[in-house]
N, C-alpha and C positions, 0 to 999 in steps of 0.2 A: 229515545224510549218513550212510549206512550204513557200518559197519565192514567194512574189507576187509584181512584179515590178509595180511601180506607173504610168509609162508612157504608159501602155498598156490597152486595153479594154478587156473584158472577156465575154464569153458565159456561161450560166448555165451548159452546157454540157462540160465545162473544156477546151475550146480552148481559146487561147489568140490571139489578133489582134493588130498589130502595124500599125498605120496610117503612111504611107510613105510620105504623104503630096502632092502627085501628082495624086490623084485619085486611087491609088492602096493601098493595105494592104498586109502585110505579116502575115501568120497564122501558128500556132503551137499548141501544147498541153501544159498545165500548169505543173509546177513541182508537184502539187498535183495529177494530173492525171497520170503522169508517175510513181509516187510513188505507186498509187493504182494498176497499171498495173504490176509492177514488171519488170523483165528483159525483155526488148523489143528484139525480134529476127527477126522481118520482118515488113517493112512498105510498104503498097500498096499505091503508089503515084497516084494522079489523072492525068488524060490526060491534057496536055497543049491544050488549045482551048475549053475545055469542060465548059459548063455553070454550075454555082453553084446556088443553092436556099437555102436561110437561113434556118437552122434547118434540112436539108436533108444531108444524108450521101455523103461525097466526097472522103473519104479515109478510110483506115483500118490499124490498128496497131495490130500485134500479139505479145504477150508476152508468157513467159513460163506458165503463169496462164490462159490466155484466149485471144480471138480475140475481139477487141473493135472497133466499128464504130466511125469514126471521122466525126463530122458534120460541114458543112459550116456555119460560123457565119454571113455571108453576102451574098446578091445576087450579082452575077457578072460572070466574066469569068477567068479561070485559065490562067495566063500569063507566069508562070515559076513554076518549081517544084525543090525541093532540091534533086538532084540526088546523093548527098553524102550519103543520108540515104539508098540507095540501097545496098552499100557496108558496111556501118557502122550504122545499125539501132540502136545500143546502144547509139549513140549521143542523142537520145530522153531522155535516163536516165541520161546521163552525163551533157548535157548542153541544157535543154529544151528551154531556152529563147535565146540562142545565135546560135550555129551551127545547131540546130535541127528544124529549121523552116520547115514546110511541103510544103507550096505553097505560091505563090503571086497571088493575085486576083485583077483584075481590077473591081472597084465598078460599079454596075448598078446605085446605088443611094446612095451618100455619107451620106444621112440621116439614113441609116442602122447602122451607127456607133453609133448614138444617142440611139439606142435600147439596146446597149451592157452595161454590168456592168463596173463600175470603180473598182479600186483595193479593196477599202473597201467594196463595194457591193459584190465583188466576195468572199472576205474573210468571210463576213457574211454568204454567201451561203453555204460554206463548213465547217462551225463550227459544 
């Protein structure tokens, strides 16, 4: 069974969201998602300054099995990307919730967080 941290919110499309408490969120993909992907070989990072629209693609992860679109869980603007993933895409597999965050997003509307799943809701969605 995949690890599902209680302090995060989740999208049906397997992204996790950490509320940074300052109008920004940190986004990555779940342990379940990285497990489905297999060995990650490349992460296409979004552009800093780009707008995100909830449920629309903002990143791409390539694994030995497939390329998979990563969807923005919230509306906002990319304010930072995790450049460590350019040199070490395998971090997605090794530490999906720690070192392998993909981007930080400044929220357009904090209410977007209320539309996401909590840990138990996400667990139910992947059973």
